[in-house]
A tleap script that builds the chain and sets N, CA, C and O, in Angstrom:
source leaprc.protein.ff14SB
mol = sequence {
  NMET GLN THR ARG ILE LEU LEU LEU THR LEU
  THR LEU THR LEU GLY ILE ASN MET MET ALA
  THR GLY GLU PRO LEU HIE ALA GLN CYS ARG
  VAL ILE TRP LEU PHE GLY ILE PRO CYS GLN
  ASP ILE TYR VAL SER LEU VAL ASN GLN ILE
  LYS ALA TRP ARG GLY MET SER GLY CYS MET
  SER VAL GLY GLN ARG CYS LEU TYR GLU LEU
  VAL SER ALA THR PRO PHE HIE ILE ALA ALA
  LYS HIE THR ASN ARG GLN TRP THR SER LYS
  GLU ASP LEU ASN PHE HIE LEU VAL ALA THR
  GLU GLU SER VAL CYS ARG VAL THR VAL LYS
  CYS SER ALA ALA ASN ILE SER PHE HIE ASN
  ASP GLU ALA VAL ILE CTHR
}
set mol.1.N position { -45.182 223.635 192.809 }
set mol.1.CA position { -43.898 224.311 192.841 }
set mol.1.C position { -43.069 223.964 191.610 }
set mol.1.O position { -42.446 224.838 191.007 }
set mol.2.N position { -43.063 222.669 191.237 }
set mol.2.CA position { -42.284 222.262 190.069 }
set mol.2.C position { -42.848 222.882 188.796 }
set mol.2.O position { -42.096 223.185 187.870 }
set mol.3.N position { -44.150 223.072 188.741 }
set mol.3.CA position { -44.770 223.695 187.575 }
set mol.3.C position { -44.297 225.132 187.429 }
set mol.3.O position { -44.018 225.582 186.318 }
set mol.4.N position { -44.204 225.853 188.536 }
set mol.4.CA position { -43.730 227.237 188.496 }
set mol.4.C position { -42.289 227.301 188.027 }
set mol.4.O position { -41.937 228.173 187.231 }
set mol.5.N position { -41.455 226.401 188.501 }
set mol.5.CA position { -40.049 226.377 188.079 }
set mol.5.C position { -39.957 226.048 186.597 }
set mol.5.O position { -39.162 226.649 185.874 }
set mol.6.N position { -40.767 225.092 186.138 }
set mol.6.CA position { -40.771 224.721 184.729 }
set mol.6.C position { -41.206 225.898 183.856 }
set mol.6.O position { -40.584 226.173 182.830 }
set mol.7.N position { -42.274 226.594 184.260 }
set mol.7.CA position { -42.741 227.752 183.503 }
set mol.7.C position { -41.703 228.863 183.485 }
set mol.7.O position { -41.484 229.484 182.445 }
set mol.8.N position { -41.067 229.122 184.604 }
set mol.8.CA position { -40.026 230.137 184.672 }
set mol.8.C position { -38.863 229.771 183.765 }
set mol.8.O position { -38.343 230.624 183.046 }
set mol.9.N position { -38.455 228.517 183.793 }
set mol.9.CA position { -37.354 228.058 182.948 }
set mol.9.C position { -37.702 228.211 181.471 }
set mol.9.O position { -36.887 228.689 180.683 }
set mol.10.N position { -38.914 227.803 181.100 }
set mol.10.CA position { -39.337 227.937 179.705 }
set mol.10.C position { -39.389 229.397 179.270 }
set mol.10.O position { -38.954 229.742 178.172 }
set mol.11.N position { -39.922 230.246 180.134 }
set mol.11.CA position { -40.011 231.665 179.817 }
set mol.11.C position { -38.632 232.268 179.620 }
set mol.11.O position { -38.401 232.984 178.645 }
set mol.12.N position { -37.722 231.989 180.528 }
set mol.12.CA position { -36.361 232.512 180.398 }
set mol.12.C position { -35.680 231.972 179.149 }
set mol.12.O position { -35.003 232.718 178.440 }
set mol.13.N position { -35.850 230.691 178.874 }
set mol.13.CA position { -35.225 230.088 177.699 }
set mol.13.C position { -35.754 230.721 176.420 }
set mol.13.O position { -34.980 231.066 175.527 }
set mol.14.N position { -37.066 230.873 176.330 }
set mol.14.CA position { -37.646 231.501 175.145 }
set mol.14.C position { -37.191 232.946 175.012 }
set mol.14.O position { -36.865 233.396 173.914 }
set mol.15.N position { -37.169 233.670 176.117 }
set mol.15.CA position { -36.729 235.059 176.085 }
set mol.15.C position { -35.290 235.200 175.649 }
set mol.15.O position { -34.972 236.075 174.844 }
set mol.16.N position { -34.418 234.362 176.161 }
set mol.16.CA position { -33.005 234.416 175.778 }
set mol.16.C position { -32.841 234.030 174.317 }
set mol.16.O position { -32.060 234.653 173.597 }
set mol.17.N position { -33.569 233.010 173.870 }
set mol.17.CA position { -33.486 232.612 172.466 }
set mol.17.C position { -33.951 233.726 171.542 }
set mol.17.O position { -33.343 233.955 170.496 }
set mol.18.N position { -35.019 234.420 171.911 }
set mol.18.CA position { -35.508 235.510 171.077 }
set mol.18.C position { -34.509 236.655 171.043 }
set mol.18.O position { -34.320 237.272 169.995 }
set mol.19.N position { -33.864 236.952 172.168 }
set mol.19.CA position { -32.873 238.018 172.202 }
set mol.19.C position { -31.635 237.619 171.416 }
set mol.19.O position { -31.026 238.468 170.766 }
set mol.20.N position { -31.252 236.370 171.458 }
set mol.20.CA position { -30.033 235.918 170.803 }
set mol.20.C position { -30.174 235.818 169.296 }
set mol.20.O position { -29.172 235.869 168.583 }
set mol.21.N position { -31.398 235.675 168.790 }
set mol.21.CA position { -31.568 235.528 167.346 }
set mol.21.C position { -31.332 236.832 166.615 }
set mol.21.O position { -31.025 236.821 165.423 }
set mol.22.N position { -31.467 237.946 167.294 }
set mol.22.CA position { -31.260 239.235 166.650 }
set mol.22.C position { -32.361 239.572 165.661 }
set mol.22.O position { -32.171 240.422 164.791 }
set mol.23.N position { -33.497 238.927 165.780 }
set mol.23.CA position { -34.609 239.201 164.882 }
set mol.23.C position { -35.088 240.636 165.083 }
set mol.23.O position { -35.072 241.141 166.206 }
set mol.24.N position { -35.511 241.289 164.017 }
set mol.24.CA position { -36.040 242.640 164.147 }
set mol.24.C position { -37.295 242.656 165.008 }
set mol.24.O position { -37.996 241.651 165.132 }
set mol.25.N position { -37.560 243.790 165.589 }
set mol.25.CA position { -38.725 243.961 166.442 }
set mol.25.C position { -39.948 244.312 165.606 }
set mol.25.O position { -39.824 244.732 164.456 }
set mol.26.N position { -41.105 244.142 166.178 }
set mol.26.CA position { -42.368 244.516 165.557 }
set mol.26.C position { -42.949 245.646 166.396 }
set mol.26.O position { -43.056 245.522 167.616 }
set mol.27.N position { -43.318 246.728 165.761 }
set mol.27.CA position { -43.825 247.886 166.499 }
set mol.27.C position { -45.279 248.150 166.138 }
set mol.27.O position { -45.710 247.894 165.013 }
set mol.28.N position { -46.025 248.662 167.101 }
set mol.28.CA position { -47.418 249.032 166.894 }
set mol.28.C position { -47.691 250.334 167.623 }
set mol.28.O position { -47.041 250.658 168.617 }
set mol.29.N position { -48.665 251.076 167.112 }
set mol.29.CA position { -49.089 252.272 167.833 }
set mol.29.C position { -50.585 252.460 167.632 }
set mol.29.O position { -51.176 251.927 166.693 }
set mol.30.N position { -51.175 253.217 168.523 }
set mol.30.CA position { -52.577 253.602 168.416 }
set mol.30.C position { -52.686 255.006 168.989 }
set mol.30.O position { -52.251 255.274 170.109 }
set mol.31.N position { -53.278 255.898 168.198 }
set mol.31.CA position { -53.414 257.296 168.597 }
set mol.31.C position { -54.866 257.703 168.372 }
set mol.31.O position { -55.480 257.311 167.380 }
set mol.32.N position { -55.407 258.480 169.285 }
set mol.32.CA position { -56.755 259.023 169.117 }
set mol.32.C position { -56.660 260.545 169.198 }
set mol.32.O position { -56.148 261.098 170.171 }
set mol.33.N position { -57.163 261.208 168.158 }
set mol.33.CA position { -57.197 262.664 168.125 }
set mol.33.C position { -58.642 263.125 168.062 }
set mol.33.O position { -59.472 262.478 167.424 }
set mol.34.N position { -58.949 264.229 168.714 }
set mol.34.CA position { -60.241 264.893 168.585 }
set mol.34.C position { -59.989 266.272 167.994 }
set mol.34.O position { -59.244 267.071 168.562 }
set mol.35.N position { -60.610 266.548 166.855 }
set mol.35.CA position { -60.442 267.824 166.173 }
set mol.35.C position { -61.760 268.578 166.186 }
set mol.35.O position { -62.823 267.981 166.019 }
set mol.36.N position { -61.695 269.870 166.382 }
set mol.36.CA position { -62.884 270.717 166.379 }
set mol.36.C position { -63.245 271.204 164.994 }
set mol.36.O position { -63.700 272.337 164.839 }
set mol.37.N position { -63.055 270.383 163.995 }
set mol.37.CA position { -63.422 270.705 162.616 }
set mol.37.C position { -64.068 269.464 161.993 }
set mol.37.O position { -63.882 268.354 162.493 }
set mol.38.N position { -64.817 269.642 160.920 }
set mol.38.CA position { -65.505 268.505 160.309 }
set mol.38.C position { -64.537 267.429 159.792 }
set mol.38.O position { -63.414 267.725 159.386 }
set mol.39.N position { -65.000 266.190 159.819 }
set mol.39.CA position { -64.176 265.065 159.351 }
set mol.39.C position { -63.789 265.214 157.882 }
set mol.39.O position { -62.715 264.769 157.477 }
set mol.40.N position { -64.655 265.837 157.081 }
set mol.40.CA position { -64.333 266.019 155.657 }
set mol.40.C position { -63.061 266.850 155.498 }
set mol.40.O position { -62.236 266.557 154.632 }
set mol.41.N position { -62.896 267.881 156.325 }
set mol.41.CA position { -61.683 268.706 156.265 }
set mol.41.C position { -60.449 267.899 156.667 }
set mol.41.O position { -59.391 268.025 156.051 }
set mol.42.N position { -60.590 267.076 157.696 }
set mol.42.CA position { -59.483 266.217 158.137 }
set mol.42.C position { -59.128 265.228 157.035 }
set mol.42.O position { -57.953 265.026 156.731 }
set mol.43.N position { -60.140 264.616 156.442 }
set mol.43.CA position { -59.948 263.643 155.365 }
set mol.43.C position { -59.156 264.263 154.213 }
set mol.43.O position { -58.164 263.693 153.759 }
set mol.44.N position { -59.592 265.420 153.747 }
set mol.44.CA position { -58.922 266.086 152.625 }
set mol.44.C position { -57.483 266.434 152.992 }
set mol.44.O position { -56.574 266.229 152.187 }
set mol.45.N position { -57.267 266.958 154.196 }
set mol.45.CA position { -55.911 267.331 154.624 }
set mol.45.C position { -54.985 266.125 154.715 }
set mol.45.O position { -53.841 266.185 154.265 }
set mol.46.N position { -55.473 265.026 155.295 }
set mol.46.CA position { -54.631 263.829 155.417 }
set mol.46.C position { -54.278 263.245 154.054 }
set mol.46.O position { -53.120 262.912 153.801 }
set mol.47.N position { -55.265 263.121 153.180 }
set mol.47.CA position { -55.004 262.567 151.843 }
set mol.47.C position { -54.026 263.452 151.082 }
set mol.47.O position { -53.094 262.946 150.457 }
set mol.48.N position { -54.229 264.771 151.126 }
set mol.48.CA position { -53.312 265.685 150.435 }
set mol.48.C position { -51.899 265.606 150.999 }
set mol.48.O position { -50.929 265.653 150.243 }
set mol.49.N position { -51.771 265.487 152.329 }
set mol.49.CA position { -50.440 265.415 152.940 }
set mol.49.C position { -49.737 264.117 152.575 }
set mol.49.O position { -48.542 264.126 152.279 }
set mol.50.N position { -50.453 263.009 152.591 }
set mol.50.CA position { -49.846 261.727 152.209 }
set mol.50.C position { -49.367 261.793 150.764 }
set mol.50.O position { -48.277 261.316 150.449 }
set mol.51.N position { -50.175 262.381 149.884 }
set mol.51.CA position { -49.775 262.521 148.479 }
set mol.51.C position { -48.571 263.451 148.337 }
set mol.51.O position { -47.686 263.197 147.520 }
set mol.52.N position { -48.531 264.525 149.128 }
set mol.52.CA position { -47.410 265.475 149.057 }
set mol.52.C position { -46.103 264.839 149.513 }
set mol.52.O position { -45.036 265.210 149.024 }
set mol.53.N position { -46.169 263.890 150.439 }
set mol.53.CA position { -44.961 263.232 150.951 }
set mol.53.C position { -44.686 261.914 150.233 }
set mol.53.O position { -44.011 261.044 150.783 }
set mol.54.N position { -45.193 261.756 149.024 }
set mol.54.CA position { -45.082 260.520 148.264 }
set mol.54.C position { -43.651 260.236 147.806 }
set mol.54.O position { -43.217 259.085 147.866 }
set mol.55.N position { -42.923 261.221 147.362 }
set mol.55.CA position { -41.608 261.003 146.757 }
set mol.55.C position { -40.450 261.070 147.730 }
set mol.55.O position { -40.622 260.989 148.946 }
set mol.56.N position { -39.259 261.220 147.159 }
set mol.56.CA position { -38.015 261.253 147.934 }
set mol.56.C position { -37.625 262.662 148.385 }
set mol.56.O position { -36.741 262.806 149.230 }
set mol.57.N position { -38.260 263.701 147.843 }
set mol.57.CA position { -37.786 265.062 148.110 }
set mol.57.C position { -37.792 265.416 149.592 }
set mol.57.O position { -36.889 266.121 150.044 }
set mol.58.N position { -38.755 264.965 150.351 }
set mol.58.CA position { -38.798 265.243 151.782 }
set mol.58.C position { -37.751 264.495 152.576 }
set mol.58.O position { -37.522 264.806 153.745 }
set mol.59.N position { -37.108 263.510 151.961 }
set mol.59.CA position { -36.075 262.728 152.656 }
set mol.59.C position { -34.785 263.518 152.831 }
set mol.59.O position { -33.956 263.176 153.675 }
set mol.60.N position { -34.612 264.562 152.044 }
set mol.60.CA position { -33.361 265.315 152.102 }
set mol.60.C position { -33.271 266.155 153.367 }
set mol.60.O position { -32.171 266.462 153.828 }
set mol.61.N position { -34.405 266.526 153.931 }
set mol.61.CA position { -34.390 267.294 155.175 }
set mol.61.C position { -34.468 266.334 156.357 }
set mol.61.O position { -34.540 265.118 156.181 }
set mol.62.N position { -34.454 266.891 157.552 }
set mol.62.CA position { -34.527 266.066 158.761 }
set mol.62.C position { -35.923 265.467 158.878 }
set mol.62.O position { -36.911 266.122 158.546 }
set mol.63.N position { -36.005 264.253 159.339 }
set mol.63.CA position { -37.300 263.620 159.575 }
set mol.63.C position { -37.671 262.613 158.512 }
set mol.63.O position { -36.846 262.212 157.690 }
set mol.64.N position { -38.918 262.216 158.544 }
set mol.64.CA position { -39.428 261.157 157.670 }
set mol.64.C position { -40.577 261.672 156.807 }
set mol.64.O position { -41.562 260.960 156.612 }
set mol.65.N position { -40.474 262.866 156.298 }
set mol.65.CA position { -41.554 263.452 155.505 }
set mol.65.C position { -41.432 263.051 154.038 }
set mol.65.O position { -41.404 263.894 153.141 }
set mol.66.N position { -41.361 261.743 153.823 }
set mol.66.CA position { -41.208 261.218 152.470 }
set mol.66.C position { -41.595 259.747 152.450 }
set mol.66.O position { -41.775 259.114 153.490 }
set mol.67.N position { -41.716 259.226 151.240 }
set mol.67.CA position { -41.944 257.797 151.018 }
set mol.67.C position { -43.255 257.288 151.613 }
set mol.67.O position { -43.323 256.165 152.113 }
set mol.68.N position { -44.297 258.124 151.556 }
set mol.68.CA position { -45.641 257.700 151.940 }
set mol.68.C position { -46.384 257.248 150.687 }
set mol.68.O position { -46.162 257.783 149.601 }
set mol.69.N position { -47.253 256.278 150.839 }
set mol.69.CA position { -48.030 255.758 149.719 }
set mol.69.C position { -49.486 255.631 150.156 }
set mol.69.O position { -49.793 254.967 151.146 }
set mol.70.N position { -50.371 256.270 149.412 }
set mol.70.CA position { -51.798 256.166 149.697 }
set mol.70.C position { -52.305 254.849 149.122 }
set mol.70.O position { -52.222 254.627 147.914 }
set mol.71.N position { -52.820 253.986 149.967 }
set mol.71.CA position { -53.318 252.677 149.541 }
set mol.71.C position { -54.791 252.774 149.162 }
set mol.71.O position { -55.195 252.304 148.099 }
set mol.72.N position { -55.594 253.384 150.033 }
set mol.72.CA position { -57.018 253.583 149.748 }
set mol.72.C position { -57.527 254.733 150.599 }
set mol.72.O position { -56.961 255.057 151.643 }
set mol.73.N position { -58.621 255.347 150.127 }
set mol.73.CA position { -59.176 256.472 150.878 }
set mol.73.C position { -60.677 256.572 150.643 }
set mol.73.O position { -61.143 256.614 149.504 }
set mol.74.N position { -61.412 256.608 151.728 }
set mol.74.CA position { -62.835 256.942 151.725 }
set mol.74.C position { -63.005 258.005 152.802 }
set mol.74.O position { -62.101 258.186 153.619 }
set mol.75.N position { -64.121 258.709 152.834 }
set mol.75.CA position { -64.284 259.746 153.857 }
set mol.75.C position { -64.201 259.243 155.303 }
set mol.75.O position { -64.060 260.044 156.227 }
set mol.76.N position { -64.288 257.927 155.504 }
set mol.76.CA position { -64.269 257.388 156.864 }
set mol.76.C position { -63.045 256.532 157.175 }
set mol.76.O position { -62.818 256.175 158.331 }
set mol.77.N position { -62.254 256.201 156.155 }
set mol.77.CA position { -61.077 255.347 156.365 }
set mol.77.C position { -60.001 255.686 155.337 }
set mol.77.O position { -60.272 255.792 154.141 }
set mol.78.N position { -58.782 255.851 155.828 }
set mol.78.CA position { -57.624 256.083 154.958 }
set mol.78.C position { -56.581 255.040 155.307 }
set mol.78.O position { -56.243 254.857 156.476 }
set mol.79.N position { -56.073 254.361 154.297 }
set mol.79.CA position { -54.992 253.390 154.491 }
set mol.79.C position { -53.777 253.883 153.720 }
set mol.79.O position { -53.882 254.292 152.563 }
set mol.80.N position { -52.621 253.838 154.376 }
set mol.80.CA position { -51.385 254.297 153.749 }
set mol.80.C position { -50.231 253.422 154.214 }
set mol.80.O position { -50.334 252.685 155.195 }
set mol.81.N position { -49.133 253.525 153.482 }
set mol.81.CA position { -47.899 252.837 153.863 }
set mol.81.C position { -46.788 253.875 153.914 }
set mol.81.O position { -46.811 254.861 153.177 }
set mol.82.N position { -45.820 253.646 154.787 }
set mol.82.CA position { -44.655 254.525 154.877 }
set mol.82.C position { -43.403 253.673 154.968 }
set mol.82.O position { -43.304 252.775 155.804 }
set mol.83.N position { -42.457 253.966 154.104 }
set mol.83.CA position { -41.149 253.320 154.167 }
set mol.83.C position { -40.187 254.342 154.742 }
set mol.83.O position { -40.117 255.466 154.246 }
set mol.84.N position { -39.437 253.971 155.789 }
set mol.84.CA position { -38.527 254.973 156.338 }
set mol.84.C position { -37.369 255.200 155.375 }
set mol.84.O position { -37.084 254.361 154.522 }
set mol.85.N position { -36.712 256.331 155.520 }
set mol.85.CA position { -35.715 256.721 154.518 }
set mol.85.C position { -34.476 255.853 154.513 }
set mol.85.O position { -33.694 255.929 153.565 }
set mol.86.N position { -34.263 255.038 155.520 }
set mol.86.CA position { -33.151 254.089 155.506 }
set mol.86.C position { -33.581 252.759 154.890 }
set mol.86.O position { -32.773 251.836 154.787 }
set mol.87.N position { -34.853 252.653 154.477 }
set mol.87.CA position { -35.412 251.461 153.831 }
set mol.87.C position { -35.344 250.236 154.736 }
set mol.87.O position { -35.266 249.111 154.242 }
set mol.88.N position { -35.372 250.436 156.052 }
set mol.88.CA position { -35.267 249.305 156.974 }
set mol.88.C position { -36.613 248.846 157.508 }
set mol.88.O position { -36.698 247.773 158.106 }
set mol.89.N position { -37.660 249.626 157.308 }
set mol.89.CA position { -38.976 249.178 157.763 }
set mol.89.C position { -40.064 249.786 156.898 }
set mol.89.O position { -39.879 250.832 156.276 }
set mol.90.N position { -41.181 249.122 156.875 }
set mol.90.CA position { -42.371 249.611 156.183 }
set mol.90.C position { -43.518 249.582 157.180 }
set mol.90.O position { -43.770 248.566 157.827 }
set mol.91.N position { -44.206 250.704 157.295 }
set mol.91.CA position { -45.281 250.852 158.270 }
set mol.91.C position { -46.635 250.903 157.568 }
set mol.91.O position { -46.783 251.550 156.530 }
set mol.92.N position { -47.602 250.227 158.135 }
set mol.92.CA position { -48.985 250.314 157.677 }
set mol.92.C position { -49.706 251.302 158.578 }
set mol.92.O position { -49.649 251.186 159.802 }
set mol.93.N position { -50.382 252.271 157.981 }
set mol.93.CA position { -51.115 253.291 158.724 }
set mol.93.C position { -52.592 253.206 158.357 }
set mol.93.O position { -52.935 253.151 157.176 }
set mol.94.N position { -53.458 253.196 159.346 }
set mol.94.CA position { -54.901 253.174 159.129 }
set mol.94.C position { -55.551 254.266 159.954 }
set mol.94.O position { -55.445 254.281 161.180 }
set mol.95.N position { -56.225 255.183 159.270 }
set mol.95.CA position { -56.920 256.296 159.909 }
set mol.95.C position { -58.420 256.032 159.829 }
set mol.95.O position { -58.947 255.796 158.742 }
set mol.96.N position { -59.109 256.070 160.960 }
set mol.96.CA position { -60.564 255.924 161.003 }
set mol.96.C position { -61.147 257.248 161.481 }
set mol.96.O position { -60.807 257.723 162.565 }
set mol.97.N position { -62.017 257.839 160.683 }
set mol.97.CA position { -62.605 259.140 160.982 }
set mol.97.C position { -64.084 258.969 161.319 }
set mol.97.O position { -64.841 258.370 160.556 }
set mol.98.N position { -64.484 259.506 162.476 }
set mol.98.CA position { -65.875 259.408 162.919 }
set mol.98.C position { -66.308 260.771 163.457 }
set mol.98.O position { -65.651 261.342 164.328 }
set mol.99.N position { -67.415 261.282 162.932 }
set mol.99.CA position { -67.979 262.532 163.449 }
set mol.99.C position { -68.692 262.221 164.763 }
set mol.99.O position { -69.660 261.461 164.781 }
set mol.100.N position { -68.216 262.805 165.855 }
set mol.100.CA position { -68.817 262.532 167.162 }
set mol.100.C position { -69.894 263.551 167.515 }
set mol.100.O position { -70.867 263.225 168.196 }
set mol.101.N position { -69.722 264.754 167.061 }
set mol.101.CA position { -70.688 265.835 167.257 }
set mol.101.C position { -70.589 266.728 166.030 }
set mol.101.O position { -69.770 266.488 165.143 }
set mol.102.N position { -71.413 267.742 165.984 }
set mol.102.CA position { -71.299 268.684 164.886 }
set mol.102.C position { -69.943 269.390 164.975 }
set mol.102.O position { -69.598 269.965 166.007 }
set mol.103.N position { -69.202 269.340 163.908 }
set mol.103.CA position { -67.874 269.966 163.801 }
set mol.103.C position { -66.829 269.369 164.739 }
set mol.103.O position { -65.830 270.025 165.031 }
set mol.104.N position { -67.031 268.151 165.216 }
set mol.104.CA position { -66.007 267.457 166.001 }
set mol.104.C position { -65.733 266.123 165.321 }
set mol.104.O position { -66.650 265.350 165.046 }
set mol.105.N position { -64.461 265.869 165.057 }
set mol.105.CA position { -64.076 264.637 164.372 }
set mol.105.C position { -63.110 263.849 165.254 }
set mol.105.O position { -62.107 264.376 165.736 }
set mol.106.N position { -63.435 262.590 165.447 }
set mol.106.CA position { -62.556 261.684 166.197 }
set mol.106.C position { -61.774 260.867 165.170 }
set mol.106.O position { -62.356 260.174 164.336 }
set mol.107.N position { -60.449 260.961 165.245 }
set mol.107.CA position { -59.580 260.224 164.331 }
set mol.107.C position { -58.783 259.213 165.150 }
set mol.107.O position { -58.024 259.581 166.047 }
set mol.108.N position { -58.967 257.949 164.829 }
set mol.108.CA position { -58.202 256.877 165.463 }
set mol.108.C position { -57.199 256.369 164.444 }
set mol.108.O position { -57.565 255.984 163.333 }
set mol.109.N position { -55.936 256.372 164.829 }
set mol.109.CA position { -54.873 255.917 163.934 }
set mol.109.C position { -54.255 254.665 164.528 }
set mol.109.O position { -53.875 254.637 165.698 }
set mol.110.N position { -54.159 253.640 163.710 }
set mol.110.CA position { -53.460 252.419 164.106 }
set mol.110.C position { -52.332 252.206 163.115 }
set mol.110.O position { -52.522 252.301 161.903 }
set mol.111.N position { -51.154 251.917 163.650 }
set mol.111.CA position { -50.017 251.669 162.769 }
set mol.111.C position { -49.265 250.442 163.257 }
set mol.111.O position { -49.257 250.114 164.444 }
set mol.112.N position { -48.645 249.792 162.315 }
set mol.112.CA position { -47.801 248.652 162.659 }
set mol.112.C position { -46.647 248.620 161.678 }
set mol.112.O position { -46.791 248.975 160.508 }
set mol.113.N position { -45.502 248.190 162.176 }
set mol.113.CA position { -44.304 248.132 161.347 }
set mol.113.C position { -43.550 246.853 161.651 }
set mol.113.O position { -43.455 246.422 162.800 }
set mol.114.N position { -43.032 246.271 160.624 }
set mol.114.CA position { -42.197 245.081 160.778 }
set mol.114.C position { -40.785 245.419 160.329 }
set mol.114.O position { -40.568 246.411 159.634 }
set mol.115.N position { -39.838 244.602 160.723 }
set mol.115.CA position { -38.433 244.754 160.342 }
set mol.115.C position { -37.808 246.037 160.864 }
set mol.115.O position { -37.059 246.704 160.150 }
set mol.116.N position { -38.113 246.380 162.099 }
set mol.116.CA position { -37.501 247.544 162.727 }
set mol.116.C position { -36.077 247.173 163.118 }
set mol.116.O position { -35.854 246.193 163.828 }
set mol.117.N position { -35.115 247.967 162.648 }
set mol.117.CA position { -33.739 247.645 163.002 }
set mol.117.C position { -33.138 248.675 163.946 }
set mol.117.O position { -32.028 248.480 164.440 }
set mol.118.N position { -33.851 249.769 164.205 }
set mol.118.CA position { -33.393 250.745 165.178 }
set mol.118.C position { -34.608 251.439 165.757 }
set mol.118.O position { -35.710 251.311 165.224 }
set mol.119.N position { -34.417 252.176 166.848 }
set mol.119.CA position { -35.539 252.771 167.567 }
set mol.119.C position { -35.585 254.288 167.447 }
set mol.119.O position { -36.380 254.915 168.147 }
set mol.120.N position { -34.779 254.904 166.603 }
set mol.120.CA position { -34.728 256.354 166.498 }
set mol.120.C position { -35.517 256.815 165.279 }
set mol.120.O position { -34.951 257.430 164.375 }
set mol.121.N position { -36.794 256.532 165.244 }
set mol.121.CA position { -37.646 256.918 164.132 }
set mol.121.C position { -38.203 258.305 164.407 }
set mol.121.O position { -38.767 258.550 165.474 }
set mol.122.N position { -38.050 259.209 163.456 }
set mol.122.CA position { -38.511 260.572 163.626 }
set mol.122.C position { -39.739 260.837 162.761 }
set mol.122.O position { -39.936 261.961 162.299 }
set mol.123.N position { -40.559 259.827 162.540 }
set mol.123.CA position { -41.734 259.987 161.690 }
set mol.123.C position { -42.684 261.006 162.299 }
set mol.123.O position { -42.972 260.973 163.495 }
set mol.124.N position { -43.163 261.907 161.459 }
set mol.124.CA position { -44.049 262.961 161.914 }
set mol.124.C position { -45.192 263.075 160.919 }
set mol.124.O position { -44.958 263.154 159.713 }
set mol.125.N position { -46.406 263.083 161.401 }
set mol.125.CA position { -47.555 263.368 160.555 }
set mol.125.C position { -48.197 264.614 161.122 }
set mol.125.O position { -48.656 264.624 162.264 }
set mol.126.N position { -48.227 265.668 160.316 }
set mol.126.CA position { -48.832 266.921 160.777 }
set mol.126.C position { -50.024 267.266 159.940 }
set mol.126.O position { -50.669 268.289 160.175 }
savepdb mol mol.pdb
quit
């Protein structure tokens, strides 16, 4: 019984301390898409879109269609970074492309971001 009380006390203390520090949150996501087109077409489209959203011009409209950086690209893996337009966070994006059947491509996207200062991110990848 005393062990449970001690663990509860420690958990609450750590939780309150973390909330009181005001440290930014860390965000992660994982998305799986299945496309009825070859992975090569997906690869070319993703790389071209990341390059098109490289500069600041997309920041003038609504959303986060700007400040993307292509880190590396092979037909099976694309790595990119995205800085949100308020410059408060930088996200790492990793796309893994695998042909599951003829003309079917499975794309797994993993992203992580540090230094999140708000939760109203309108990032869109189309």
